[in-house]
C-alpha positions in Angstrom: 58.7 185.2 -57.0 59.5 185.8 -60.7 60.6 182.3 -61.3 57.9 180.2 -62.9 58.5 177.3 -60.5 58.1 179.6 -57.4 54.4 178.8 -56.7 55.0 175.1 -56.7 58.1 175.3 -54.5 56.4 177.8 -52.1 53.3 175.5 -51.9 55.4 172.4 -51.1 57.4 174.3 -48.5 54.2 175.6 -46.8 52.7 172.2 -46.8 55.8 170.6 -45.4 56.0 173.2 -42.7 52.4 172.5 -41.9 53.3 168.9 -41.3 56.6 169.5 -39.5 56.2 171.3 -36.2 59.8 172.3 -35.9 59.8 173.9 -39.4 56.6 175.7 -38.6 57.9 176.9 -35.3 61.1 178.1 -37.0 59.0 180.0 -39.6 56.9 181.6 -36.9 60.0 182.6 -34.9 61.5 184.2 -38.0 58.3 186.0 -38.7 58.2 187.3 -35.1 61.8 188.5 -35.3 61.2 190.2 -38.6 58.1 191.9 -37.2 59.9 193.2 -34.1 62.7 194.5 -36.4 60.1 196.3 -38.5 58.5 197.7 -35.3 61.9 199.0 -34.2 62.4 200.7 -37.5 58.9 202.3 -37.3 59.8 203.7 -33.8 63.1 205.1 -35.1 61.6 206.8 -38.1 58.2 207.9 -36.8 57.1 209.9 -33.8 54.3 208.3 -31.9 52.3 210.0 -29.2 53.7 207.8 -26.5 56.6 205.3 -26.5 54.4 202.6 -25.0 51.5 203.1 -27.5 50.3 199.6 -28.4 48.7 200.7 -31.7 51.8 200.5 -34.0 52.5 196.9 -32.7 48.9 195.9 -33.1 48.7 197.4 -36.6 51.8 195.5 -37.6 50.6 192.3 -36.0 47.3 192.5 -37.8 49.0 192.9 -41.1 51.1 189.8 -40.4 48.0 187.9 -39.3 46.3 188.9 -42.5 49.3 187.7 -44.5 49.2 184.4 -42.7 45.5 184.0 -43.4 46.1 184.7 -47.0 48.9 182.3 -47.2 46.8 179.6 -45.5 44.0 180.2 -48.0 46.5 180.1 -50.9 48.1 176.9 -49.6 44.7 175.2 -49.4 43.6 176.0 -52.9 43.1 173.0 -55.2 45.9 172.1 -57.6 48.8 174.4 -57.7 47.8 178.0 -56.9 49.4 180.8 -58.8 51.1 184.1 -57.8 48.0 185.8 -58.9 46.0 183.7 -56.5 48.2 184.7 -53.7 47.8 188.4 -54.7 44.0 187.9 -54.6 44.1 186.1 -51.3 46.3 188.8 -49.8 44.0 191.6 -51.0 41.0 189.8 -49.6 42.7 189.3 -46.2 43.9 192.9 -46.0 40.4 194.2 -47.0 38.8 192.1 -44.3 40.9 193.8 -41.5 38.7 196.8 -40.8 35.5 194.6 -40.6 37.3 192.1 -38.3 37.7 194.9 -35.7 34.0 195.5 -35.5 32.8 191.9 -36.0 29.6 191.0 -34.2 27.9 187.7 -34.0 24.9 186.2 -32.3 25.1 183.0 -30.3 23.8 179.9 -31.9 20.9 178.2 -30.3 21.2 174.5 -29.8 
């Protein structure tokens, strides 16, 4: 990410993947494999109360989902977004995680 041209290349890559289902699927599959590897590492290095405890996987999946939300927001910014914009979008997405777990809404009336 230190290369000055990185934001433009990353943006074009994300937009191309968004328009190319096979690229998008490959990216999602890679993300899933990476997440499962990270989860395996967590289980090797940390002692959880029960081996079938869903919370570590859910926590990791929420972080990945927040990253994807931030990346979507970053990709849809006008012009060419910067690395700083991505940092801002990631911070906003991660900060929204706790509130998303307790989100309540009223039904709209027609």
